[in-house]
C-alpha positions, 0 to 999 in steps of 0.5 A: 725504286727504279723500274727496268724495261726490256725493249722487246717485252710487249708491243706497247712497251716497245712503242713506249721505249721507242718514243723514249729513245726518239726523245733522247736523240731528237732532243740532242739533235734539235739542240744542235740546230741552235748553232745559227745563233752563234754566227754559223752560216746556214746552208743547203744543197741544190738538186746537183748537190752543190752548196747554196746559201739560205736566207737567215730566218729572224724572229722579231717582236717582243718576248712571249706575253702572259697577258690575255684580255679575252674570255668567253666563259662569263658572257658568250659574247665578244666583250673584253675582260676590261669591260666585264664587271666580274672578276675573271682571270686567264692563264695563257698558253705561254705561261704554261710553256714557260713554267713547263707545266704538263698536267692540268692539276698543276696548271689550275693551281697557278691561280691563287683562288684555286686549291686542291680538293683531292681527298682520295688520290693525288691523281684525281682531278678536283679543285676548290674555288673561293673555298667551295669544292666543285661538285663531281656528283653530276653537277657542272664541275668545269667547262670545255670550250664554254660547254659544261661537262661532268668529270668525276675523276678524269682530267678534262683535257690534256695540256697539249691541246690547251690554248688558255684557261679561264677562271670565272670567280663567283656563280656560273649559274646564269649560263649553266644552271646547278653548280657550286657558288665559288666559280668555274674553270673553262678550258679553251682549246687551240683552234684550227688555222688555215695557214699550215704550222707544226710544232713539237715539244719534247722533254726529259726530266727527273724520276724517269720522266718523258713527255712529247707533244705534237701539234699540226694545223692547216687547210684541208680544202679552201674552207675546211681547216684541221688541227691535230694535237697529241700528248704522250707521257711516261714517267715514274714518280719520286714515290716507290711503286709509282708510275704514270702513262698517258696518251691523249690525241685530239682532232678538231675541224673548222668548216665555213660553208658560207661567209656567214656560217662557221662549224666547229667539231672536236673529238678527243680521247684520253687514256691514263694508266697510273698508280693512284698514289694516296698513301705516302703520309701517315698520321699518329691517331693518338696525337694526330701528328704526322709521322716522319718517314722518308719522302719516297715511302709507300704504304700501299700495295705493289699492284695498286692501279688506276685506269682512266679513259675519256672520250669526248665530242663537241659540235658548235655552229655559229651562224650570222643571221644579220650583221649584228645578230648571231645564232650560236648552237652548241652540243657535246657528249662526254664519256668517262670510265675509271677502274682502280685498286687503291689502298690507304692507311687506316691509323686514324680510324682506329682512334676515331671509330671503334673498329677491331684490329684497326689502328696504329701501334707506335711501338712497332710502327704497324699500321692498318690498311684499307683497300678501295676497289672501284669502277666508275662511269659517267656520261654527260650531254649538253645542248645549248642554243643562244641568240647573240645581238650586238648593236652599237650607236654613238651613245651606247653598245648592247651585247644581248644574249638570250638562250636555252640549254639542257645538260644531263649527266648519268653517273654509275659507281660500284665500290668495294672496301676492306680493312681485313674484315667486315666494316662493322659497325659502319652502315655497309658491311661487306658480303662474306664473299668479298672479305679478303685480308688487307695485311698491315704495313709498317711505316718504318720498314714496310714490306710491299706485297700484291693485293687481290684487287677486285676486277669483277664489278657486276657481281655481287651487287654491292655498292652498285649505285646509279644516279642522274643529274639534269639541268635546263633553263632559260637565260637572258643577259644584256651588257650595256656600255654607255660611252659618254660616261664610261659606264657598263651595266650587266643585267642577267636573269635565269630560270633554272631547274635542276633534278637529282634522280636516284636510279639504283641503290641509294637509300635516299629520295629524288630531289628537284627544284627550280629558281630564278637566278639573277646576276647584275653588275656595273663597271665605271671608268674612273680614268682611261686606265682605271675602273671600279666594278661590282656585282651580285650573283646567286647559285643553287644546287639540288642536294646530292644523296639527300637525307631525311629529317627526324620524321623520315621526310626527305630533305630535298630543298636545294642549297642556295648561294649568293655573292657580293663582289667589289673590285678595281681593274687597272692597266699599265704601260699602254696596256702591256700590264693588267692588274685587278683586285677584288673583295667578296663575301659568299654565303651558302645556305640549306646545306644538309648536315648530319645530326649529332643525336641520330646518325640516320637523321639529317638537318637542313640548317647548314650555313657556310661563309667565305670572304676574301681578297684577290689580286692578279697582276699579269703582263709585260713590265719592260721590254723582255720582262714578263710577270704573272702574279696571283694572290688570294686571301680566303677566310672561311667559316662554318656558321651553322651546323645544327646539332653538330655544333663542334664544326661551328666557327671552323675553317673549311678543310683544305682552304689556306688563308693565304696563297701566292703564285709568282712567276717572272721571266727576263730576256737579256736582249730586251724586247727581242724574241731571240736570245738567252733568258731566265725565269724565277718564281715562288709558290706559297701556301698557308697552313690548312686544317683537315677534315677528320672521319667524324668532325674536324681534325686537329691535324694541320698541314704546315705552310710551305714555300716552293721556289722554281727557276729556269734558264732558256734560249730562243733562236731561229733555225732553217725549220722555224723558231726553236726554244730550249729550257732547263727548268728546276722545280722546288729549287731548295728541295723543300720537304712539304705536304701538299694541300689536302682536305682529308686526314687519311689522304695526305701526300708529300710534295715533289722533291727537287726536279729538273726538266729539259724541254725543246720546243720547235715550231715549223 
């Protein structure tokens, strides 16, 4: 389906089409600036209109590197990744630009240890690290500039503002408290600079895609700098009735009132208006086989929608108390809102649950649909104060941290369900006033119509839920480097307390617990370029929506995790190329699982295990030749599921055993930053199992390989460096199904896609 636009329909649509037109014409005009690279003289006119020659602008240096050696998510101290006994990897800004990535969902998946956790929509922001899904119920789910933030649905940032993405694998509990044990992702923003600089990035692509990024930085006064970034996008997807519109401005200020004090402030707003796209693959409930339908087929309703808004503020004060002691104070506030009308097919339900008039008819192709109308809001706060002490002698170096921090998240959820009538015999039947008709679809010849989505979420009060998650604690850590023997020790301990409070409509009780959480590690330099490291860490998390045992006693004990890790880290070619390899074993206990005897009873006996091997190689192989490689082997298993023993021995849904991401670029001019080059890469994802509505599913998503390529040209202009890139994603037009965790939410991968991007710095 192709949408058409009337230029004068609404002021908003007029603005959208104006930006589209500017992108088309501006891209063509900017492309003409590359003429200087072909030997054309650059000229201008003086105040009398006479032609004058301009000095040529030349870009020098090596090609843009992918290698980043600094990260702040693990320690808050200025210690190089090479000296930290943890497996940390970083995706640089240059890699994001080289791959023409504009969405964080795609960006984080470049790391092979990260998988997609979306179970409601391809547009939701959710991920799995080392087998364990990041919690969206109010616990720490990700970091922004080192501050924990809660994001139930919305993307935490726009790529236009991102400088790098850090991945800390293993528990982040030492600094941030209650969290999942697999790891955490830190999105680091571009910071304000004193020297004035401006950048424009514009792209047009397949499926009527338009994207524009603006970036400006410079000095306001002698000791006050600013940075303003803006991301804008308007596109149609390859699926019928799909659309995506995004606006994301962010302003940052950096103020240095004294030589020893730095103040940082960030405010941003993100708005996304889109189709949630959760319904373009159907499963035969009889055989649990995936039904072969066209890639653009949509089984939902024509007016399905998702409106997301996010407002965030951050403040950071860095004050040097002395030459080796610093006080770091951080504070943040995040406000997110989501309202959607989402529809999905329910063929699998007809096979797994005895609900009348719900199922799939293979003879006719008719399949039942359900509707999920939802409003969700989340507010989170964070305050942290850390004292950082760095001291160096001839024999050793200390990087000591002691801190207090507090975070609170309050999440409101109100949802309505419909499958053509009350959801009897499920626990929450709809009130009579909310029952509406959800007509079935036909997977072979769908007739897509509108649906009367709910927009009044205040009355009646059904599914109206409110809960609060609080974390606070005291952490101490010291990273000690013994210079003569090239040994680094990391010793850390946190007293952490986490609370889960039901404020409205959940039938379960509150949960609260505290625990001492250690993190220890050691790194030893075998040679000047090769080191071995090992670590042990623990995590915990009070249960979300805790259940009760057979006696009606609430199950409030926290989930507990621990991880052992051993790795090697090596640098090559005088530090231009870095590689790391690690093996780990991660166990989580006290997982609440439903009883197979009584659905109203839960059991606190669940135990899960993830172990694997990870390999990362990033950097410069030769002049003009850059490479990024991330590989992960992940073996997961349910060790104990109580009376629900059918899950024992099963792998975690949505977690492939093998995953690989490879991308490499080559400049024909070698070490020069100017000239013609090309990029090529491959993304491989192993087959994955899916979670059924009750217990594991026999449906398996097959493995897939996606090839990507690009041709780019970099040159200098009178305005500044110019880069033009023609990229092809899914070069071989592979027909594949993207990662998912749930049987009723499977999505097709994007067909072959072309994007032309122009980047100008001035």
